[in-house]
VMD Tcl script that draws the C-alpha trace (Angstrom):
set ca {
  {-8.56 -8.35 -5.08}
  {-5.29 -10.11 -5.03}
  {-2.54 -8.61 -7.12}
  {1.07 -9.60 -8.02}
  {4.13 -7.53 -7.04}
  {3.48 -5.34 -10.26}
  {-0.08 -4.58 -9.15}
  {-1.63 -6.77 -11.82}
  {-4.79 -8.45 -10.43}
  {-4.48 -12.23 -9.92}
  {-8.11 -12.82 -9.07}
  {-11.17 -10.79 -7.65}
  {-13.63 -12.05 -4.97}
  {-16.99 -10.55 -5.52}
  {-19.16 -12.30 -2.83}
  {-18.58 -9.80 -0.08}
  {-20.99 -7.23 1.13}
  {-18.84 -4.64 2.69}
  {-15.24 -5.73 3.48}
  {-13.67 -3.52 6.01}
  {-10.62 -5.50 7.39}
  {-7.87 -7.66 5.88}
  {-4.88 -9.36 7.20}
  {-2.28 -11.77 5.53}
  {-1.12 -14.87 7.29}
  {2.54 -14.87 7.08}
  {4.10 -16.04 3.84}
  {1.19 -18.36 3.19}
  {-0.68 -16.09 0.93}
  {-3.89 -16.64 2.75}
  {-5.71 -13.76 4.27}
  {-8.53 -13.10 6.95}
  {-11.10 -10.69 5.63}
  {-13.69 -8.84 7.89}
  {-17.04 -8.11 6.13}
  {-19.10 -5.65 8.17}
  {-22.01 -5.79 5.79}
  {-22.41 -9.66 6.25}
  {-21.19 -9.66 9.96}
  {-18.53 -12.26 9.02}
  {-14.93 -13.00 9.07}
  {-13.37 -15.44 6.44}
  {-10.12 -17.20 5.96}
  {-9.30 -17.22 2.13}
  {-6.58 -19.36 0.63}
  {-3.83 -18.01 -1.81}
  {-6.04 -19.82 -4.56}
  {-9.19 -17.76 -3.71}
  {-10.72 -20.71 -1.80}
  {-12.76 -19.87 1.26}
  {-11.32 -22.13 3.94}
  {-13.63 -20.97 6.74}
  {-16.20 -18.46 7.67}
  {-17.37 -17.23 11.12}
  {-20.61 -15.56 11.48}
  {-22.20 -13.19 13.99}
  {-18.94 -11.07 13.95}
  {-20.80 -7.76 14.15}
  {-18.74 -5.01 12.74}
  {-15.22 -6.28 12.21}
  {-13.08 -3.45 11.88}
  {-9.52 -4.37 12.55}
  {-7.64 -7.80 12.08}
  {-4.31 -8.91 13.46}
  {-2.78 -12.42 12.61}
  {-0.69 -14.94 14.63}
  {1.57 -16.05 11.61}
  {2.65 -19.14 13.43}
  {-0.78 -20.59 14.12}
  {-2.76 -18.91 11.38}
  {-5.40 -17.64 14.02}
  {-6.56 -14.16 13.93}
  {-7.68 -11.54 16.37}
  {-10.60 -9.34 15.33}
  {-12.14 -6.14 16.85}
  {-15.92 -6.01 16.79}
  {-16.68 -2.31 17.08}
  {-20.35 -2.87 17.44}
  {-20.04 -4.75 20.78}
  {-16.49 -3.39 21.91}
  {-15.09 -6.96 22.04}
  {-12.12 -8.76 20.56}
  {-12.42 -12.47 19.35}
  {-9.75 -14.83 18.57}
  {-10.48 -16.98 15.67}
  {-8.76 -20.31 14.64}
  {-8.16 -21.40 11.10}
  {-10.92 -23.91 11.32}
  {-13.35 -21.28 11.98}
  {-13.98 -21.89 15.73}
  {-13.96 -18.86 18.12}
  {-11.22 -19.73 20.81}
  {-11.47 -16.60 22.90}
  {-14.12 -13.78 23.38}
  {-12.65 -10.73 25.22}
  {-14.80 -8.07 26.69}
  {-14.59 -5.30 28.93}
  {-13.42 -2.74 26.53}
  {-14.81 0.83 26.04}
  {-13.78 1.46 22.47}
  {-11.10 -0.88 20.99}
  {-9.76 0.67 17.84}
  {-6.43 -0.83 16.87}
  {-4.70 -3.98 17.56}
  {-1.19 -5.83 16.77}
  {0.09 -9.20 17.30}
  {3.66 -10.06 18.56}
  {5.06 -13.26 17.24}
  {7.99 -13.09 19.67}
  {6.06 -12.94 22.91}
  {2.67 -14.32 21.61}
  {0.73 -11.30 22.93}
  {-1.84 -9.22 21.23}
  {-1.71 -5.51 21.91}
  {-5.04 -3.79 21.73}
  {-5.80 0.08 22.03}
  {-8.79 0.92 23.91}
  {-9.61 4.48 22.99}
  {-12.32 4.84 25.48}
  {-10.02 4.42 28.49}
  {-6.87 6.00 26.78}
  {-5.04 2.84 27.49}
  {-3.38 -0.15 25.67}
  {-3.78 -3.59 26.75}
  {-1.21 -6.50 26.19}
  {-3.22 -9.86 26.25}
  {-1.54 -13.13 26.48}
  {-2.20 -15.67 23.70}
  {-2.90 -18.33 26.37}
  {-6.37 -16.68 27.04}
  {-9.28 -18.82 26.00}
  {-13.14 -18.91 26.42}
  {-14.74 -15.86 27.81}
  {-12.48 -13.32 29.34}
  {-13.46 -9.97 30.79}
  {-10.63 -7.48 31.10}
  {-12.53 -5.67 33.95}
  {-13.15 -9.09 36.04}
  {-9.88 -10.77 35.65}
  {-6.04 -9.88 35.49}
  {-4.74 -13.36 34.77}
  {-4.07 -13.05 31.10}
  {-3.41 -9.15 30.37}
  {-1.68 -5.98 31.52}
  {-2.66 -2.48 31.18}
  {-0.39 0.23 30.18}
  {-1.66 3.78 30.89}
  {-0.12 7.44 30.34}
  {-1.87 7.74 27.05}
  {-4.11 10.49 26.14}
  {-5.67 9.75 22.66}
  {-3.99 6.69 21.29}
  {-4.86 5.98 17.63}
  {-2.70 3.00 16.50}
  {-0.25 0.30 17.35}
  {2.27 -1.53 15.31}
  {4.95 -4.01 16.37}
  {8.56 -4.51 15.15}
  {8.80 -8.38 14.59}
  {12.48 -8.43 14.59}
  {12.76 -7.30 18.30}
  {9.29 -7.22 19.57}
  {9.17 -3.39 20.18}
  {5.79 -1.71 20.35}
  {4.87 1.55 18.66}
  {1.97 3.64 19.66}
  {0.74 6.82 18.09}
  {-1.21 9.39 20.15}
  {-2.99 12.33 18.75}
  {-3.02 14.47 21.94}
  {0.51 13.84 22.68}
  {1.17 14.69 18.89}
  {3.91 11.94 18.67}
  {4.87 8.28 19.20}
  {5.51 6.18 22.00}
  {7.95 3.14 21.93}
  {7.65 0.33 24.30}
  {9.82 -2.90 24.91}
  {8.12 -6.35 24.19}
  {7.42 -6.53 27.98}
  {5.53 -3.22 28.06}
  {8.20 -0.87 29.31}
  {8.27 2.46 27.81}
  {11.45 3.07 25.99}
  {10.91 6.49 24.64}
  {8.69 9.24 23.25}
  {9.01 11.10 19.87}
  {6.84 14.27 20.08}
  {6.45 17.07 17.44}
  {4.23 15.25 14.97}
  {0.86 16.89 13.68}
  {-1.57 14.14 13.20}
  {0.03 10.75 13.84}
  {-3.00 8.67 12.98}
  {-1.60 5.54 11.40}
  {1.91 3.85 11.82}
  {3.78 1.05 10.19}
  {7.33 -0.29 11.12}
  {9.85 -1.21 8.40}
  {11.41 -4.21 10.36}
  {15.06 -4.99 10.60}
  {18.29 -2.80 11.19}
  {16.57 0.28 9.86}
  {13.63 0.03 12.20}
  {12.00 3.08 10.49}
  {8.65 4.06 11.45}
  {6.38 5.82 8.97}
  {3.52 8.14 9.78}
  {1.06 9.08 6.97}
}
mol new
graphics top color blue
foreach p $ca { graphics top sphere $p radius 0.5 }
foreach p [lrange $ca 0 end-1] q [lrange $ca 1 end] { graphics top cylinder $p $q radius 0.2 }
display resetview
């Protein structure tokens, strides 16, 4: 369902089986939608036109978008893999070697995708320059691994400065990283920090549901 700023539906798409992930492409109004029931990821225009559909996507659980190019990064939880999909529907990168990827966010400032691998209690920063088949266990050319986490649950990025925020259930708090992966601070004392979102700009407020 697409709604206006007052919450009034503008149109409703009914040809999905089990939509499980959604991400908006910048200010274009287009959206990438993952359908775990149909094992597809589709790009829908702001006029509800299906621009492209990528099949054999397993169980797409999370999507992050490069607002500049319109491409998206998708977690397939059934294969513990991450794919980069271009707006024309082509798969430009297949990234393997994860144990259990659960969350990801894209930085428009550094052109990196940050991916939480819950199975290894780590977060990976992968360059958008990656292409083709890339295994994070076999190569280190296009990624960096940040350790020190215990049970990471979510990641989000402040697009005004590139700072990265990660929630960790076992540490009961948040970790703040610079855009090049240096830990800046820790904020403990939260009960169950499962999901986070950043209010970009001078306030830089992070909310924890």
